[in-house]
N, C-alpha and C positions, 0 to 999 in steps of 0.2 A: 504493499500500500504506500509506504514511504517513497519507494522508487517511482511509482506512478505520479505521486504528488510532485516529486522533484522534476520529472520530465515535463509535466504540465507547466510548472513554474518557469522552467527554462525556456519553453516556447513562448510564454507570455512576455518574458523579459526580452527575448529576441525581437518579437513583433513591435513592442513599445520602443525599443532602441532604434529600430529602423524608422519608425514614425517620427521620433525626436530628431533623427538625423535629417529627414526630409524637411522638417521645420527650420532647422538651424542652417542647412546648406542650401544655396541657390539651385534652382532647377537646371539640369544640364540640357543644353540644346545641341542637336547634331547639325553640322554644317557651319556656314559662315553667316555672321549677322549682317542684315541689310537694313540700313536706316531709311525709313520711308517718310516722305513729306509730300503731301498733296496740296498744291496751290489752288486757290478758288477762282482765278481769273478765267473768264469765259470769252473766247474770241468773238468779235463782231464780224459777220460776213454777210453774204447776200440773203441768207435765210434767218439771221439773228440780228435784230437791231440793237441799238445801245440800251434802250429801256429794258428790253428782254434780257440782255446780257447782265445788267445790274441786278435784275430780279433773280436770275439763276444763281448769281454769286451769293446773294443774301441767303438763299435757300441752302446752298451747298455748305455754307459756314455752319449750319445747324446739324450736319450729318453726325450720327452717333457712332458710326463705324465704317470701315472700308474693308472690302474683301479683295483678296489677290489670289488668282488662280495661276499657278505656275505650270506651264507645259514644257518639258525638256525638249529642246530642238533636235537632239541626237536620237530621240526615241528610246533612250536607255532606261527610262523609269516611268512610273505612273505620274499623272498630274497630281498636284497637291493644292489644297485650299487653305489659305492663311487669312487671319483677320487681325486688324488693329482697331483700338478704340479711338474715336475721333478721326482727325486727319493726319496724324503723325504717330509713329511708333516703330517697332522693329519686327522683322520676320527672319527666319533662318532657312537658308537654302544651301545645298551642296554646291561646290564649285562647278561651273559649267555655264552653258548658254540656255536661256529660256525665252519663250513668249509669255508675257504676263497680261492677263485680263484683269483689269482693275475696275472695280465698280462699287457704288454705294447707292442703296435705296432705303436705308434704315433711318427713317425720320419720325415715325410714329410708333405707338405701343403695338398696334396691329398693323403689320406691314401690308401694303396694297400691291406688291409686286412679287411674283414667284418666278422660278427659273427651271428650265429643263435642258437636257443635253449638255450640261456643263462639262461632262467628262469627254465630250467629243469636240476637239478643236475645230473651230469654224462653224459649229452648229449651235452654240450656246444661245438660248432664246429667253427673253423676258416676256411675261404675260401677266395679265391681271386675273383676279378671282371671279368665280361664279359666272363664267362664260357659258351661255346656253343657246342652243340653236333656236332661232325664231321660226315659227310655223308658217310665216307668210312669205319668207324670202329664202331662196337657195343660198347657202353659204353666208348667211347673214346672222349676226349674233347680237345678243344684249349683254353688255359687260359692265363691270364695276369700274369706277374711275381708278386708274393707276396712281400710285404715289410718285413723287419726283424720283428720277433715275438718272444717274451720272456714270459714264463709262469711258474707259480709254484702253486701247490695245497697245501695249509697249512691246515692240518686237525686238528680238535678238538682244536681250539684256544679259550682260556677261557678269557672273558672280566669280570673284577671285578670292584667293586666300588673303585675308587682311580686311581692310576697310572697304565697305560697299555702301553707296548711297543711291537712293532711288527718288528722283524728283519728277513729279508728273502732274499734269492737269487732268481734268475730267470734262467730258462733253455731255450736255444734256441729251437724253434719248427718250424721256417722257416730257412732253412739251407743254408749256403754260399758255393757255388761251383765255381771253376775257372779252366781254361784250357788254353793251348797254342798249336798251330799247326805250324810246320815248313813248310814254303811255299817259293819256289823259283819262281820269276817272279811277285812279288807284285807291281812292277812299273806299271804294266798294269791293275791294279785293282783299282776301285774307291770305292768300299765298299763290305763288307762281313757280312753276318749274319749266325748264327747257329740255328738249330732246334734240340731239344732233346725230344724224345718221350718216354713214359713209366714212367712218374713221377706221384706222388700222386696229387689228386685234392684239398685235404683239410686235416685238422688234428683235432682230438678230443683233446681238451685242458686239460682234466682231467688227461690223461695218455699218450698222445702222439701217440695213435693208429690212424689208418686211415680207410677210406671207401675202402674196398678191391674190391668193384664192379666197381670201376672207375679208369681210368688212363688218363693222359693228355699229350699234346704236348705244349712245351714252345718255343717261339722265343726269341733269345738273340742277342743283338747288340754286335759287336766285335770291337776291336781296331787293326788297321793295323800298325805294327811296321816294317817299311821298313828297318831300320838300323839293325834290328836283323833277318830279313827274317822270321817273325812270325806274326800270328794273335793271339790275346789274348782276353779272355772274362771272365766275372764274373757275376754270377746271384744268386738269391735266389729261393728256391724251398721247397716244403713240403717233399721232399725226393723221392728216386727211389722206384717204386712198386716192391715188393719182390716176386710176383708170377712168377714161371718159364715160364709161357705162355706169359708173358709180356716182350717184348724186348725193351731195352733202346737204340734205334737207334739214331745216330747223323748224321745230314746232313749239309754240308756247301754249301751256295749259294754265288757265286762270281758274281759281277755285274760290267760290263765294256762295256756298250752298249748292249751287250747280257747278259742273265742270265744263269749261268751254275750251276747245282746242282750236288754235289758229296756226295755220302753216304760213310761215313767212315767205317772202318772195325768194325765188331761186337765185342764190349768190354762190352756188357751188364753185364756179371758176375763181371767185375771189378767195374762198376758203382754201382751195387747193394751192394757192400761192403761199399760204402760211404753213410751209412744210415743217418749220421748227418753232411754231408758236407765234403769238402776236394778237393784236386786237382784231376781232371779226367785225368787218365794216357793215353794220346794220343801219341803213338810213330810213327805214320804214317807221311809220308812226301808227300806234294803235290808239283808237278812241273808244272808250267804254261809255255808253249812254244808259241811263237808268230811267224807267218810265215814271210818270207822275205819281203813281201809287207806291212806288218804291219796290215793286215786285218784279218789274221787268229787268232784263239783263241782256242788252243788245250791243255786243262788241262790233265796232266798225273799224276797218283798216283804212288808214289815210295815207296817201303818198304826199310828198312835200308840196305838190301842186294842188292839194285839197281835193283830189279825186277820191270819192267815197265808195267803198265796196262793202256791202252788208254781208256779214258772216252768218249763215244759218245756225240756229240753235237746235 
């Protein structure tokens, strides 16, 4: 019996000693340390104006973490996924050359972007949640709004024995859009939401291309600004589908006891120009008339030349 107690005590002492050793000594990392620093500058180009670039930079500053997928260029090993908190930190890689897929979309408690095919170089794809096939259109989907997403592919990064630094920027791949619509009669409205059809369902992270066989409808909450006689909205999307057969239709739904849907004028060509976000140019004006007894609800769509079109209820 004493022998059994001695053996058990020895095992417990060995386990606790190992545990104390882990607490006292730093964790050992295999490979070479790579110091990572992500800058927040977003380049202005033909698809991103100065206002949008500044907005993207402000959002990127709030990123909670950055993921780095390392693909060995010589094919000698499996890909590895590394994570740093915030926009700077350290990862460890064995010496050699890598293609690095760097991305962040961690901005909220419940992330609105998911990933597939990360293990396959060139096929990594970001998509949003709860995509479901619409019953009315072939290859059309209803999707949730994606979170902000910033990505960069750093090709042929060389890890050496000794000091390694990785400086990189990130490019937006989930784009910010905003709009405003002039509306007379907002005092009679309790809420409004917008639908926009004809947007991409996902994005390939290596080059920013899309699945051209699908397009999606997104529902967007709006803000009612009664003092300005406007409704305003802002949302993120993977961008407008560029095929001419896909129309980017916009529908406003007004709720005030009854629900009234108003399809806005076709501005699909203007929306398609906003490949990487921007303000959607809606010049239409909505007029809501209420009958003398207060029970009527007759929305009228006005053009700027005062042409009135009665919308059936």
